[in-house]
N, C-alpha and C positions, 0 to 999 in steps of 0.2 A: 495165368493161374489163379484159383482161388485162393481167398485168403481165409484160413481158419479161424472158427468163430474165439476160439481161446486168444490169438493174437489181436483181433480186434478188441476183445475185451481189454487186453493188455494197453493197446493204445486209448482207448476211453478213460481206463483209468488214470494213465499217466497224464493227458490232458487235464483231467478234474483235479489231479494232485497239484499240478502247475498253477492252476486257477487258485485253489484253496491256499497254496503256498503265498501267490501274492497277495490275495485278501488279506491273510493273517498278519504278513509283514507290514501291508499298508496300515492296518489297524494298530499294530504294536508300536509304527513309528509316531503315528498322530498320537497314543497315548502316551508313549515315552516323552515326547517333546511337550505334551501339555503339562505333563507331570514335573519336567524340569523348570517351568516358567517360574515358579516360586523360590526356587534353588538356585537358578543359574543368576551371573551377575548380568547377562543380556538381557534386554527389553524384548518382551515379544512384539511380533508386529502388529501394528495398529490398523492394518489393512487385510482384507480377506476374512476369510472363515476361521482359521486357525493359524497356529505356527506352523503345522504341518499342512501344505495346501497343494491340492492337485488339481490342475487347470487343463480340461479339454479344449484344445484348440478347434478351428473348423473343420478341420478334416479328421475323420475318425481312426487314421493311422497315425495321428501325432497325440502325445500326451506332454504335459510341460507341468513340471512340478516346482517347488520352493520351499526350503527349509530354511528359517531363521537361525544365526550362530554357527561359529565354524569352532567351538571348542570339540575336544576329542570324541566327548560321547554325541554330541549332535553330529559330528563328521561321521561317525560310525552309522547312525541314524539314517543320515542322507544317502551314504554308500547303499546301506541296506535296502533302502527304497529304489535306487539305480538298479541294484541287482534285480529287485523284483519285477521292474519295468523291463529289464533286458531279458528276463524269462518268459516275459508274455509279447510276443512281436507285436501285438496290434495297438500297443501303446508307444510306439516309437524309440526315439534315440535314448541310450542310458548313460552317456558321458555327463560328469558333473563337474563343474568350475566353481570356484569361491569368487564371490563379487561382493561389492560395496556398493549398496543403493543407499543415496541421500534423498530422503522424500520430505519436501518443505522445511528443509534443515536439519531432520531428524536422521541420525545414521543407523542403516542396518546391514548387518555382514550377513551374506545368506550364501547357501548352496543350492544349485540348481541346475536342471537340465536344458534351459532355454539356450538358444543359439544365436537369439537377437535381443537387443535392449527392450524392443516392444514387446515380445514374448514374455520377459520377465516381469515387467510392470504388469501386463496382463495377468501372469499368475498371481501377483500381488493384489489385484483388484483394482489396478489404476488405469484408467481410460485418461487419457490427455485429450483435451479438446483444442481448438484452433488457437485460442490464446496461450495456451500452459506452454512451458520451455522444456525439453526434454534434450540433455547434452551427455552423449551424443546421440543422434539422431535415432529415432525408434526401427529404422531399417540398419543400423550399425550392426555387425556381428559382434558376439559377446565374447570376450577374452578372460581367460582366469586372471583375478587380482584386476581386474577393472572397475572402474569408479562409474555408475549411472547416477547422473543428478535430474531430478523432477520438482520444477518450481512450480507451483500453482499460480497464475495470472489472471487477474481481473481488471476490466476497465467498466467502471461506473460512472454514474451521473449524480451528484448529490446537491440539495439545496440546502443552505444553513443560513442562519438568522444572525446577524452581528449589529451590535449596539452602536448608535452615534452618540458619543457624549454631549452634554450641552456646554457650550462655553460661556462666557461672560463678557458683557460689553459694559463699557466704562463711559460715562459722561460726566464733565466737569461743570459744575455750577455754581453761581454766586451767592445763593441764597444759603449757603453751608459754611460751617466755619472750614478752615483751611484743613484737610486731610478727614473731615469728618464725612461717613459713609452713610448712605440712605438706599436701602434696598427696594426698585420699584416692583420687580416682580422675579419669583425666582425660575431658575432653568428647567426645561422639561427635554428629556433625554428621547431620542427617536431610534428607530433601528432600518437597517438596508437588509435586503434579501440577495445573497450571493450564491450564483449555481456554477459548480466546479465539475470538471472531469478528472477523475482519480484513476491512476494506476496502482493496483494493490497486489503486491508481490508477497506470496505466504503470510497474508493477512496485514501486511504492512505498506501503509502510504508512501510510495517512493516517488511519486511525480502528481503534481496539482496543477491544473489549468484552470484559469478563471474563466467562463463563459459568459457570464452576465450578472450585472449590479444595478438592483432597483431599489429605490428608496422609498419604503413602506410609510415611513412617518418620519418627516423632516424634525429635526432638533430645533428647540425654541431657546435663543440663548438667555442667560439671567442678564436683568439689568439693574446697574447700581449707578449711583450719582455721587461724586466726592467733591467736596468743597474745595475750592482752588481761587487762590488771589489771582491767577493769572487765566482771564477768560479768554485767551487766543489759544490755550490748549484744549481741543475738540474732544478726544478720546483715546481710549486704548483698549487693545482687544488681545487675549492670549491664546492659540490653539495651533492647529496643523497648516501647514502651507503645502500646496502642491504645486505642479506645473502642467502647462496644456500648450498646445499651437496655437498662440494667440494671435488676432488678427495684426498684420502689420510686423513691424519689429521694433526693437528699443526695450527702456524698461517701464513696461506696462504690467496692468494686472487687473483680475476679475473679482468683484466685491457683490455680495448680495444685496448691498443696500446702500452702501456709500455713495454719493453724489457724484458723477461723472466728472472728471477733472481734478477730484480731488487727490495731494499729494500725501502719501503714505510712506512711513519709514518703517522697513521691516527688518527687524534684528532677529538672526540665528540663535536662539538661546543655548545650544551647545558650544558656540565659538564665541558669541558676541559680536560678529561682523554684521553690518547693516548696508541696506541700499534703500533708494528712495525711488518708488515708483510711483505711476500716475494710473489712476482707475478710469478704465473706458471700456468696460466690458461687465456682465453680469454673471455671477455663479462664486464658489461651487455651491451644491445644494445638497451634499452629502454629509456635512457635519463638519468639512474643513471651512477655515474662515477666509482664505484667499486662494486664489488661482495666479500664479507668476508666469510670465514670459520665460521662455528657455533662459534669454540673456539674464534676467533677473535672477531666476533658481540658481543657476550655475555659477553667478557672483558670491554664492553664498554656500551652496553645496553642490556635489557631483549630481548630474541629472539621474543617473543611475540609481541614487538613493530613494529618489520616488516622492518622500515626504520629509519634513521636518518641523520642529517645534518652534514657533515665532512669537516675537510680540509685535503688533502692530501699534503704531502710534500718528495721529494725523493733528 
């Protein structure tokens, strides 16, 4: 049966009216929410184009929107937007749920018609990469009252410069009065280069791994002479001691310049405890004054401590 022209015109007018209604409601929602940003206590979205955001998914039959805020006024705005979507079948589902989205530590309470966590984040302009963390996963169905957490994670490599302080070497001489000090030359600090792998969570470093350490300029110790009536006292030195996998076993140590076979008393300045070691190796060369065998270091401090402040006498 042929359709009369007046009926065709009525169908066209109805379709046009629906389209105009959807456009006007969407525009009104956008304007209302933007006007409320200065008056409402809730913070506007920091992602996306505006507080009322429409995102078209890859399929032309699906539309996803999100409005920030769950106050009564914004709730009505969100429902009006949902009704507008419902009156236009080509833009998909109209059911709205309230959810909480924590984006890099900042909380957003939103209304949305998204059906999964991924759709909601996409509507907010957030595209997680392989390093980022989303809980629950982006494929998880979205439920009313659910909390979605997005954390931005970056793994980077950074090189840092670290100073090497100059230590002081003391020798005792007979041509000065006991206790009198004569400086031979001043110390010169050095520096080393350290390379780290950093794991950064929402802008904060949460894990750091040392990849490489290289001495760029060795520190030169200051040299002083002190008058002493006891010529058997050869010298003293104060600085950091570390430990290493020394050759052999027993109370041995490495020193940059003391002769092999020299017996050195190592005193932990924090506890006052001392051990005697024999120099049989060279090192360290990064600003520390002595490298102890594991046996010698553990007699003064736990190996896990790594370094300690000591006084050397020989």
